[in-house]
C-alpha positions as CSV (number, residue, x, y, z in Angstrom):
1,M,4.9,0.9,24.2
2,S,5.5,-1.4,27.5
3,D,7.6,0.4,30.1
4,S,9.0,-3.6,30.2
5,L,10.6,-3.2,27.2
6,S,14.3,-2.6,26.8
7,S,16.1,0.0,25.0
8,E,17.0,-2.3,22.8
9,Q,13.6,-3.8,21.9
10,R,12.1,-0.5,21.7
11,L,14.9,0.8,19.1
12,A,14.1,-2.4,17.0
13,R,10.4,-1.7,17.3
14,L,10.9,1.6,16.2
15,E,13.1,0.5,13.3
16,D,10.6,-2.1,12.2
17,I,7.6,0.9,12.0
18,E,10.3,2.7,9.8
19,Q,10.9,0.5,7.6
20,I,7.3,-0.4,6.8
21,R,6.5,3.1,6.8
22,R,9.1,3.3,3.8
23,L,7.1,0.1,2.5
24,V,4.0,2.1,2.1
25,L,5.4,4.8,0.5
26,D,7.6,2.5,-2.0
27,Y,4.5,1.3,-2.6
28,K,2.6,4.8,-3.5
29,T,6.1,5.6,-5.4
30,A,5.3,2.3,-7.6
31,L,1.8,2.8,-7.8
32,D,2.2,6.3,-9.1
33,G,5.2,5.7,-11.2
34,K,3.2,2.7,-13.1
35,D,6.2,0.4,-12.1
36,T,3.7,-2.8,-11.3
37,A,6.8,-5.5,-11.2
38,A,8.2,-3.1,-8.2
39,Y,4.8,-3.0,-6.7
40,A,4.0,-6.3,-6.9
41,A,7.5,-7.2,-5.4
42,L,6.0,-5.2,-2.3
43,F,4.2,-8.4,-0.9
44,A,5.3,-11.5,0.0
45,E,5.4,-14.9,-1.6
46,D,1.7,-15.4,-0.6
47,G,0.8,-12.0,0.1
48,V,-2.9,-10.8,-0.9
49,L,-4.3,-7.5,-2.5
50,W,-7.8,-7.0,-2.0
51,C,-9.8,-3.9,-3.7
52,T,-13.3,-5.5,-3.9
53,P,-14.5,-9.1,-3.9
54,E,-13.8,-9.1,-7.9
55,L,-10.4,-7.7,-7.5
56,V,-8.1,-9.9,-5.5
57,A,-4.9,-11.4,-6.3
58,Q,-2.4,-13.8,-4.1
59,G,1.4,-13.6,-4.9
60,P,3.3,-11.0,-6.7
61,A,2.9,-12.5,-10.2
62,A,-1.1,-12.5,-10.0
63,I,-0.9,-9.1,-8.0
64,K,1.3,-7.7,-11.1
65,Q,-1.1,-8.9,-13.3
66,L,-4.5,-7.7,-11.6
67,V,-2.9,-4.0,-11.3
68,D,-1.7,-4.1,-15.2
69,G,-5.3,-4.8,-15.7
70,M,-6.6,-1.6,-14.0
71,S,-4.7,0.9,-16.4
72,G,-7.2,2.7,-18.2
73,S,-10.2,1.9,-16.2
74,L,-9.4,2.3,-12.4
75,L,-6.0,3.9,-12.7
76,T,-4.5,5.7,-15.8
77,E,-2.1,5.2,-18.3
78,A,0.5,7.7,-18.1
79,V,2.7,8.5,-15.5
80,G,2.0,12.1,-13.8
81,T,-1.6,12.3,-14.8
82,D,-2.9,10.7,-11.2
83,F,-1.6,10.2,-8.2
84,H,-2.3,9.1,-4.7
85,V,-2.2,10.6,-1.3
86,I,-1.7,9.0,2.0
87,S,-2.2,9.8,5.6
88,D,-3.4,9.0,9.0
89,H,-0.6,5.8,9.0
90,R,-1.0,4.0,12.2
91,I,1.1,0.6,13.0
92,D,1.7,-1.9,15.4
93,V,4.5,-4.7,15.5
94,D,4.6,-7.7,17.2
95,G,8.0,-9.4,16.3
96,D,8.1,-10.4,12.8
97,R,4.1,-9.2,11.9
98,G,2.4,-6.2,11.8
99,R,-1.0,-4.6,11.1
100,G,-1.7,-1.2,10.0
101,T,-4.2,1.2,8.6
102,L,-3.9,4.5,6.9
103,T,-6.2,6.8,4.3
104,W,-5.5,7.1,0.3
105,M,-7.1,10.0,-1.7
106,Y,-6.9,9.2,-5.5
107,F,-6.1,12.4,-7.7
108,T,-6.4,12.3,-11.4
109,I,-5.8,15.5,-13.6
110,G,-8.6,17.4,-14.8
111,D,-8.7,18.6,-18.6
112,D,-7.8,22.0,-17.1
113,G,-4.5,20.8,-15.9
114,A,-5.7,21.0,-12.1
115,P,-5.8,18.0,-9.8
116,R,-9.2,16.4,-9.0
117,L,-10.2,14.3,-6.0
118,T,-11.2,11.1,-7.9
119,K,-11.8,8.4,-5.1
120,F,-11.2,8.0,-1.2
121,G,-10.8,5.0,0.7
122,H,-8.5,3.5,3.5
123,Y,-5.8,0.5,3.5
124,S,-6.2,-2.4,6.4
125,D,-2.8,-4.0,6.0
126,E,-1.2,-7.1,7.5
127,Y,3.0,-7.0,7.4
128,V,5.3,-9.6,7.3
129,R,9.3,-9.7,7.8
130,E,10.2,-12.3,4.9
131,R,13.8,-13.2,4.5
132,G,14.7,-9.9,6.6
133,R,12.4,-7.4,4.7
134,W,9.1,-6.4,5.6
135,R,6.7,-7.0,3.0
136,F,2.9,-6.8,2.7
137,A,1.1,-10.1,3.8
138,R,-2.5,-8.8,3.0
139,R,-3.7,-5.5,1.8
140,E,-7.1,-4.3,1.6
141,A,-7.9,-1.4,-0.2
142,P,-11.6,-0.8,-0.3
143,T,-13.4,2.6,-1.5
144,D,-15.2,4.6,0.8
145,I,-15.9,7.1,-1.6
146,P,-16.5,6.1,-4.9
147,A,-16.0,8.3,-8.4
148,V,-19.1,10.5,-9.0
């Protein structure tokens, strides 16, 4: 951070970063809990979710529909049968906009009850403060290592 920022500006920036971290954790919680309405509500009114060129949606209603369609194919159907681990979150904030990157790992529960790493990827995020709350303006979620 720049030394030219006042203590109040630095504190506000840290608060913004913490709110964005919470947004990302709320996303993971909603996704793993199969709460697609809460998941979609984390996106801005014109927010975009990009998974592949064929799996793209804009706006919360379209994003909810896209994620609902992943159940049973890209995601398991029952709560507790899959989960995501996220790490290495980097966030940069500039006013009411921000950018972030992080790593995701997707686990499913194997027939033996043990977790199994199924896919590995990363998020490239753009954040926007909308009506006083941080939301995803764009979230790209490519798979770097697909299931075998």
